Backbone as JSON Lines, residues from 0, in Angstrom:
{"i":0,"aa":"M","n":[-7.72,19.45,-3.32],"ca":[-6.39,18.57,-1.94],"c":[-6.52,17.56,-2.25]}
{"i":1,"aa":"N","n":[-5.59,17.32,-2.03],"ca":[-5.39,15.36,-2.48],"c":[-4.86,15.19,-1.18]}
{"i":2,"aa":"P","n":[-5.31,14.23,-0.51],"ca":[-5.46,13.72,0.8],"c":[-4.47,12.54,0.85]}
{"i":3,"aa":"T","n":[-3.43,12.3,1.9],"ca":[-2.47,12.0,2.06],"c":[-2.41,10.54,1.66]}
{"i":4,"aa":"F","n":[-1.41,9.52,1.71],"ca":[-1.48,8.41,1.77],"c":[-2.0,7.62,2.66]}
{"i":5,"aa":"E","n":[-1.72,8.05,3.83],"ca":[-2.4,7.55,5.25],"c":[-3.76,7.84,5.21]}
{"i":6,"aa":"Q","n":[-4.44,9.03,5.16],"ca":[-5.84,9.53,4.94],"c":[-6.5,8.38,3.66]}
{"i":7,"aa":"T","n":[-6.14,8.23,2.75],"ca":[-6.55,7.0,1.65],"c":[-6.68,5.85,2.14]}
{"i":8,"aa":"L","n":[-5.88,5.14,3.22],"ca":[-5.73,4.2,3.91],"c":[-6.8,3.94,4.79]}
{"i":9,"aa":"I","n":[-7.08,4.89,5.73],"ca":[-7.96,4.98,6.92],"c":[-9.26,5.39,5.77]}
{"i":10,"aa":"E","n":[-9.89,5.94,4.81],"ca":[-10.59,6.35,4.16],"c":[-11.0,5.04,3.59]}
{"i":11,"aa":"V","n":[-10.43,4.54,3.01],"ca":[-10.38,2.65,2.35],"c":[-11.03,1.65,3.46]}
{"i":12,"aa":"W","n":[-10.59,1.59,4.28],"ca":[-10.8,1.15,6.05],"c":[-12.3,1.04,5.82]}
{"i":13,"aa":"R","n":[-12.41,2.49,6.59],"ca":[-13.53,2.99,7.03],"c":[-15.14,2.59,6.05]}
{"i":14,"aa":"Q","n":[-14.56,3.15,4.84],"ca":[-16.27,2.68,3.7],"c":[-16.07,0.76,3.48]}
{"i":15,"aa":"A","n":[-14.9,0.31,3.57],"ca":[-14.79,-1.4,3.39],"c":[-15.48,-2.27,4.4]}
{"i":16,"aa":"L","n":[-14.8,-1.74,6.0],"ca":[-15.33,-2.22,7.04],"c":[-15.91,-2.13,7.73]}
{"i":17,"aa":"V","n":[-16.06,-0.77,7.94],"ca":[-16.93,0.2,9.13],"c":[-18.18,0.27,8.26]}
{"i":18,"aa":"E","n":[-18.66,1.26,7.25],"ca":[-19.5,0.89,6.51],"c":[-20.14,0.19,5.71]}
{"i":19,"aa":"N","n":[-19.21,-0.89,5.7],"ca":[-19.63,-2.24,4.64],"c":[-20.11,-1.81,3.06]}
{"i":20,"aa":"A","n":[-18.92,-0.93,2.84],"ca":[-19.55,-0.7,1.2],"c":[-19.64,-1.33,0.46]}
{"i":21,"aa":"D","n":[-20.14,-1.76,-0.34],"ca":[-20.2,-2.04,-1.69],"c":[-19.34,-1.72,-2.63]}
{"i":22,"aa":"V","n":[-18.71,-0.45,-2.37],"ca":[-18.18,0.37,-3.69],"c":[-17.24,1.27,-2.29]}
{"i":23,"aa":"V","n":[-15.8,1.29,-2.68],"ca":[-15.26,2.81,-2.65],"c":[-15.34,3.77,-2.86]}
{"i":24,"aa":"E","n":[-15.61,5.01,-2.71],"ca":[-15.16,6.24,-3.42],"c":[-14.16,6.71,-2.99]}
{"i":25,"aa":"L","n":[-12.93,7.03,-3.94],"ca":[-11.87,8.34,-3.45],"c":[-11.98,9.15,-4.69]}
{"i":26,"aa":"D","n":[-12.52,10.37,-4.22],"ca":[-12.48,11.61,-5.16],"c":[-13.24,11.12,-5.9]}
{"i":27,"aa":"T","n":[-12.74,11.04,-7.3],"ca":[-13.89,10.69,-8.16],"c":[-13.72,9.29,-8.69]}
{"i":28,"aa":"E","n":[-13.01,8.01,-8.3],"ca":[-12.96,7.01,-8.91],"c":[-13.72,5.82,-8.07]}
{"i":29,"aa":"R","n":[-14.25,5.22,-8.31],"ca":[-15.05,4.07,-7.56],"c":[-14.37,2.53,-7.81]}
{"i":30,"aa":"Y","n":[-14.45,2.42,-6.6],"ca":[-13.57,0.46,-6.89],"c":[-14.59,-0.55,-5.95]}
{"i":31,"aa":"P","n":[-15.0,-1.73,-6.51],"ca":[-15.64,-2.35,-6.1],"c":[-15.28,-2.87,-4.74]}
{"i":32,"aa":"V","n":[-15.9,-3.3,-4.01],"ca":[-15.21,-4.06,-2.58],"c":[-15.96,-5.77,-3.28]}
{"i":33,"aa":"R","n":[-14.8,-6.52,-3.14],"ca":[-15.2,-8.23,-3.6],"c":[-15.06,-8.96,-2.57]}
{"i":34,"aa":"R","n":[-15.58,-10.07,-2.36],"ca":[-15.09,-10.83,-0.83],"c":[-14.03,-12.22,-1.9]}
{"i":35,"aa":"T","n":[-13.42,-12.56,-1.16],"ca":[-12.36,-13.68,-1.49],"c":[-13.12,-15.08,-1.15]}
{"i":36,"aa":"P","n":[-12.56,-15.45,-2.56],"ca":[-13.67,-17.18,-3.02],"c":[-13.44,-18.12,-1.51]}
{"i":37,"aa":"K","n":[-12.0,-18.03,-0.74],"ca":[-12.15,-19.02,0.29],"c":[-12.93,-18.58,1.67]}
{"i":38,"aa":"R","n":[-12.37,-17.57,2.47],"ca":[-12.75,-17.1,3.27],"c":[-13.99,-16.13,3.37]}
{"i":39,"aa":"G","n":[-14.07,-15.4,2.62],"ca":[-15.08,-14.21,2.24],"c":[-14.44,-13.04,2.57]}
{"i":40,"aa":"L","n":[-13.42,-12.91,3.07],"ca":[-12.82,-11.66,3.27],"c":[-13.18,-10.36,2.41]}
{"i":41,"aa":"R","n":[-13.43,-9.26,2.8],"ca":[-13.22,-8.22,1.99],"c":[-12.33,-7.36,1.51]}
{"i":42,"aa":"Q","n":[-12.32,-7.5,0.63],"ca":[-10.88,-6.66,-0.2],"c":[-11.57,-5.8,-1.87]}
{"i":43,"aa":"V","n":[-10.56,-4.86,-1.6],"ca":[-10.64,-3.75,-2.75],"c":[-9.29,-3.42,-3.02]}
{"i":44,"aa":"D","n":[-9.41,-3.49,-4.68],"ca":[-8.03,-2.76,-5.3],"c":[-8.18,-1.76,-5.47]}
{"i":45,"aa":"F","n":[-7.54,-0.88,-5.38],"ca":[-7.51,0.7,-5.59],"c":[-6.08,1.52,-5.95]}
{"i":46,"aa":"V","n":[-6.34,2.29,-6.71],"ca":[-4.86,3.43,-7.34],"c":[-4.62,4.73,-6.19]}
{"i":47,"aa":"S","n":[-3.6,4.8,-5.54],"ca":[-3.36,6.12,-4.81],"c":[-1.73,6.41,-5.14]}
{"i":48,"aa":"D","n":[-1.85,8.13,-5.18],"ca":[-0.86,8.01,-6.14],"c":[-0.06,7.22,-6.94]}
{"i":49,"aa":"G","n":[-0.23,6.9,-8.37],"ca":[-0.46,5.76,-9.63],"c":[0.17,4.49,-8.68]}
{"i":50,"aa":"N","n":[0.08,4.35,-7.67],"ca":[0.34,2.89,-7.1],"c":[-0.5,1.81,-7.02]}
{"i":51,"aa":"E","n":[-0.4,0.74,-7.37],"ca":[-1.77,-0.21,-7.22],"c":[-1.82,-0.75,-5.91]}
{"i":52,"aa":"I","n":[-2.69,-0.23,-5.46],"ca":[-2.6,-1.03,-3.96],"c":[-3.98,-1.97,-3.52]}
{"i":53,"aa":"R","n":[-3.8,-3.04,-2.7],"ca":[-4.96,-3.73,-2.57],"c":[-5.43,-4.0,-0.53]}
{"i":54,"aa":"G","n":[-6.45,-3.42,-0.69],"ca":[-6.82,-3.35,1.06],"c":[-7.49,-5.01,1.4]}
{"i":55,"aa":"L","n":[-6.87,-5.75,2.16],"ca":[-7.09,-7.01,2.27],"c":[-7.76,-7.25,3.95]}
{"i":56,"aa":"E","n":[-9.31,-7.64,3.85],"ca":[-9.56,-7.83,5.57],"c":[-8.88,-8.97,6.11]}
{"i":57,"aa":"Q","n":[-8.55,-8.86,7.6],"ca":[-7.15,-9.01,7.96],"c":[-8.17,-11.04,8.44]}
{"i":58,"aa":"N","n":[-7.58,-12.17,8.1],"ca":[-8.05,-13.34,8.43],"c":[-7.85,-13.57,10.11]}
{"i":59,"aa":"P","n":[-9.25,-13.76,10.92],"ca":[-8.87,-13.63,11.93],"c":[-8.36,-15.06,12.36]}
{"i":60,"aa":"E","n":[-8.11,-16.4,11.05],"ca":[-7.98,-17.46,11.56],"c":[-6.51,-17.77,11.77]}
{"i":61,"aa":"T","n":[-5.6,-17.09,11.66],"ca":[-4.05,-16.47,11.28],"c":[-3.92,-16.69,13.1]}
{"i":62,"aa":"K","n":[-2.18,-16.71,12.77],"ca":[-1.27,-16.72,14.3],"c":[-1.55,-15.11,14.52]}
{"i":63,"aa":"S","n":[-1.25,-14.34,13.69],"ca":[-0.68,-13.31,13.88],"c":[-1.57,-12.19,15.06]}
{"i":64,"aa":"R","n":[-0.76,-11.23,15.66],"ca":[-1.15,-10.33,16.28],"c":[-2.2,-9.66,15.89]}
{"i":65,"aa":"W","n":[-2.2,-9.23,14.64],"ca":[-3.33,-8.61,13.72],"c":[-4.27,-9.79,13.79]}
{"i":66,"aa":"A","n":[-4.36,-10.3,13.43],"ca":[-5.58,-11.39,13.28],"c":[-6.18,-11.7,14.93]}
{"i":67,"aa":"Q","n":[-5.44,-11.99,16.37],"ca":[-6.04,-11.63,17.44],"c":[-6.65,-10.41,17.42]}
{"i":68,"aa":"L","n":[-6.43,-9.56,16.73],"ca":[-7.08,-8.42,17.35],"c":[-8.72,-8.06,16.59]}
{"i":69,"aa":"A","n":[-8.63,-8.97,15.21],"ca":[-9.76,-9.21,14.52],"c":[-10.41,-10.21,15.2]}
{"i":70,"aa":"R","n":[-10.37,-11.21,16.02],"ca":[-10.61,-11.96,16.93],"c":[-11.24,-11.57,17.99]}
{"i":71,"aa":"S","n":[-10.53,-10.53,18.53],"ca":[-11.25,-9.72,19.92],"c":[-12.32,-8.59,18.92]}
{"i":72,"aa":"G","n":[-12.34,-8.61,17.93],"ca":[-13.61,-7.53,17.5],"c":[-13.21,-6.54,16.73]}
{"i":73,"aa":"K","n":[-11.81,-5.99,16.89],"ca":[-11.16,-5.13,15.94],"c":[-11.32,-5.5,14.48]}
{"i":74,"aa":"K","n":[-11.56,-4.0,13.87],"ca":[-11.59,-3.95,12.1],"c":[-10.45,-3.4,11.98]}
{"i":75,"aa":"V","n":[-9.94,-4.76,11.39],"ca":[-8.18,-4.88,10.73],"c":[-8.51,-4.99,9.43]}
{"i":76,"aa":"M","n":[-7.46,-4.41,8.38],"ca":[-7.41,-4.25,6.89],"c":[-6.09,-4.0,6.65]}
{"i":77,"aa":"Q","n":[-5.33,-4.94,6.17],"ca":[-3.89,-5.33,5.36],"c":[-4.37,-4.62,4.12]}
{"i":78,"aa":"F","n":[-2.77,-4.16,3.86],"ca":[-2.88,-3.0,2.54],"c":[-1.49,-3.96,1.96]}
{"i":79,"aa":"L","n":[-1.39,-4.23,0.69],"ca":[-0.26,-4.82,-0.09],"c":[-0.25,-3.62,-1.32]}
{"i":80,"aa":"S","n":[1.09,-3.96,-1.9],"ca":[1.49,-3.14,-3.11],"c":[2.86,-3.81,-3.38]}
{"i":81,"aa":"E","n":[2.36,-4.29,-4.72],"ca":[3.67,-4.79,-5.72],"c":[3.72,-6.46,-4.45]}
{"i":82,"aa":"G","n":[2.58,-7.32,-4.25],"ca":[2.82,-8.46,-3.26],"c":[3.32,-8.2,-2.34]}
{"i":83,"aa":"R","n":[3.31,-6.97,-1.31],"ca":[4.38,-7.1,-0.05],"c":[3.39,-5.99,0.59]}
{"i":84,"aa":"Y","n":[3.08,-6.67,2.07],"ca":[2.69,-5.72,2.63],"c":[2.99,-4.52,3.22]}
{"i":85,"aa":"V","n":[2.51,-3.47,2.98],"ca":[2.92,-2.15,3.68],"c":[2.8,-1.32,4.46]}
{"i":86,"aa":"A","n":[1.23,-1.75,4.76],"ca":[0.96,-0.98,6.13],"c":[-0.58,-1.88,6.67]}
{"i":87,"aa":"N","n":[-1.46,-1.63,7.83],"ca":[-2.35,-1.98,8.3],"c":[-2.99,-0.86,8.77]}
{"i":88,"aa":"V","n":[-4.82,-0.96,8.89],"ca":[-5.57,0.29,9.65],"c":[-6.5,-0.6,10.61]}
{"i":89,"aa":"V","n":[-6.13,-0.02,12.27],"ca":[-7.01,-0.97,12.99],"c":[-7.5,-0.36,13.74]}
{"i":90,"aa":"D","n":[-8.75,-0.39,13.64],"ca":[-9.68,1.16,14.1],"c":[-9.39,2.41,13.74]}
{"i":91,"aa":"G","n":[-8.94,2.4,12.42],"ca":[-8.81,3.9,12.17],"c":[-7.43,4.26,12.7]}
{"i":92,"aa":"K","n":[-6.85,3.93,12.87],"ca":[-5.06,4.13,12.95],"c":[-4.05,3.5,11.76]}
{"i":93,"aa":"V","n":[-3.21,3.66,11.56],"ca":[-2.66,3.24,10.59],"c":[-1.11,3.2,11.17]}
{"i":94,"aa":"N","n":[-0.37,1.61,11.0],"ca":[0.52,1.23,10.93],"c":[1.85,0.63,10.24]}
{"i":95,"aa":"F","n":[2.56,1.12,9.72],"ca":[3.2,1.13,8.45],"c":[4.26,-0.25,8.15]}
{"i":96,"aa":"Y","n":[4.93,-0.87,7.56],"ca":[5.63,-1.89,7.73],"c":[6.93,-1.09,6.78]}
{"i":97,"aa":"G","n":[8.01,-0.77,7.32],"ca":[9.02,-0.71,6.23],"c":[8.3,1.23,5.27]}
{"i":98,"aa":"R","n":[8.91,1.02,3.86],"ca":[9.23,1.7,3.2],"c":[7.38,2.25,2.71]}
{"i":99,"aa":"R","n":[7.01,3.02,2.14],"ca":[5.89,3.68,1.53],"c":[5.76,3.49,-0.13]}
{"i":100,"aa":"P","n":[4.83,3.06,-0.83],"ca":[4.71,2.68,-1.74],"c":[4.85,3.77,-2.75]}
{"i":101,"aa":"G","n":[6.11,3.76,-3.9],"ca":[5.8,4.87,-4.45],"c":[7.45,5.59,-3.83]}
{"i":102,"aa":"T","n":[8.08,5.36,-2.85],"ca":[9.15,5.99,-2.29],"c":[10.6,4.94,-2.02]}
{"i":103,"aa":"N","n":[11.56,5.34,-1.99],"ca":[12.82,4.49,-1.99],"c":[13.27,4.51,-0.86]}
{"i":104,"aa":"R","n":[12.51,4.52,-0.04],"ca":[13.01,4.74,2.06],"c":[12.64,2.93,2.04]}
């Protein structure tokens, strides 16, 4: 049974930020968790339903409300597809921005 896109985002968030895994495992695929050069934020590139997605740990030094949550100790990961932010996960809850990858909505 294939997990939903929402379940996949939560799983990536959990493995990368909660478990501090070096590799995220989704089904039979393994995706390395890297660190960004400047800030050392965790980042993982993975594929979900044929869409290339990047999970990126929220930079707590920006002015967004998501950064404010990260500064307060919440674990926040942003998800991008085709260079656009599509969702984030904060403490295990998904928040979508507009349309989901692979849809025309």
